[in-house]
PLY file of the C-alpha trace (Angstrom):
ply
format ascii 1.0
element vertex 80
property float x
property float y
property float z
element edge 79
property int vertex1
property int vertex2
end_header
-27.69 2.21 -25.87
-24.22 1.08 -24.86
-22.65 2.27 -21.65
-19.31 3.81 -22.62
-18.17 4.45 -19.07
-15.18 2.46 -17.95
-13.66 2.11 -14.54
-10.74 4.40 -13.89
-7.45 2.58 -13.52
-5.96 2.35 -10.05
-3.68 5.30 -9.48
-0.54 4.98 -7.43
0.14 7.70 -4.91
3.74 7.59 -6.07
5.34 6.67 -9.34
7.35 3.97 -7.58
6.79 0.40 -6.51
3.85 0.72 -4.09
0.27 1.43 -5.16
-1.70 2.88 -2.24
-4.90 1.21 -3.48
-3.40 -2.25 -2.94
-4.48 -4.29 0.03
-1.91 -5.06 2.70
-2.02 -8.69 1.51
-1.22 -7.67 -2.07
1.58 -5.42 -0.87
3.12 -8.31 1.08
2.72 -10.68 -1.88
4.74 -8.30 -4.05
7.18 -7.03 -1.42
7.43 -9.19 1.71
10.45 -7.13 2.78
8.11 -4.30 3.87
6.82 -6.29 6.87
9.14 -4.47 9.33
7.74 -1.12 8.12
4.20 -2.35 8.70
5.21 -3.59 12.14
6.72 -0.19 12.97
3.35 1.42 12.30
1.47 -1.39 14.11
-0.38 -2.32 10.93
-2.21 -5.63 11.16
-1.07 -8.01 8.44
-3.47 -10.77 9.40
-7.08 -9.75 9.98
-6.54 -6.28 8.49
-4.66 -7.63 5.49
-7.61 -7.21 3.15
-7.74 -3.45 3.71
-6.22 -1.04 1.21
-3.10 0.82 2.26
-5.12 4.05 1.94
-7.75 2.76 4.38
-5.13 1.50 6.81
-3.49 4.92 6.86
-6.82 6.57 7.68
-7.66 4.05 10.41
-4.22 4.37 12.01
-4.08 8.14 11.54
-0.88 7.84 9.52
-0.07 10.34 6.80
-0.49 8.29 3.63
2.44 9.98 1.89
4.73 9.23 4.84
3.62 5.60 4.93
4.02 5.03 1.19
7.42 6.72 1.21
8.57 4.43 4.05
7.33 1.39 2.11
9.06 2.63 -1.04
12.36 3.10 0.83
12.10 -0.43 2.16
11.55 -1.88 -1.31
14.39 0.16 -2.80
16.79 -0.81 0.01
16.04 -4.51 -0.52
16.70 -4.14 -4.26
20.03 -2.35 -3.77
0 1
1 2
2 3
3 4
4 5
5 6
6 7
7 8
8 9
9 10
10 11
11 12
12 13
13 14
14 15
15 16
16 17
17 18
18 19
19 20
20 21
21 22
22 23
23 24
24 25
25 26
26 27
27 28
28 29
29 30
30 31
31 32
32 33
33 34
34 35
35 36
36 37
37 38
38 39
39 40
40 41
41 42
42 43
43 44
44 45
45 46
46 47
47 48
48 49
49 50
50 51
51 52
52 53
53 54
54 55
55 56
56 57
57 58
58 59
59 60
60 61
61 62
62 63
63 64
64 65
65 66
66 67
67 68
68 69
69 70
70 71
71 72
72 73
73 74
74 75
75 76
76 77
77 78
78 79
């Protein structure tokens, strides 16, 4: 019997640039310009860099939507 189950694809919280399932390290690899946003929220980009944005939001008690929107604005502003 063959297992037909497949892993669900990662789903972005928004339809924009940032995927909330990415790690902080992955986010910074794609968009280093978001570092000031992470600093504003006191998000560790060193030892905590392996954590997903979703997990970081929970640990820092930050509304995930607010955080992702701030990251998205930062990316868009840098591209303008």
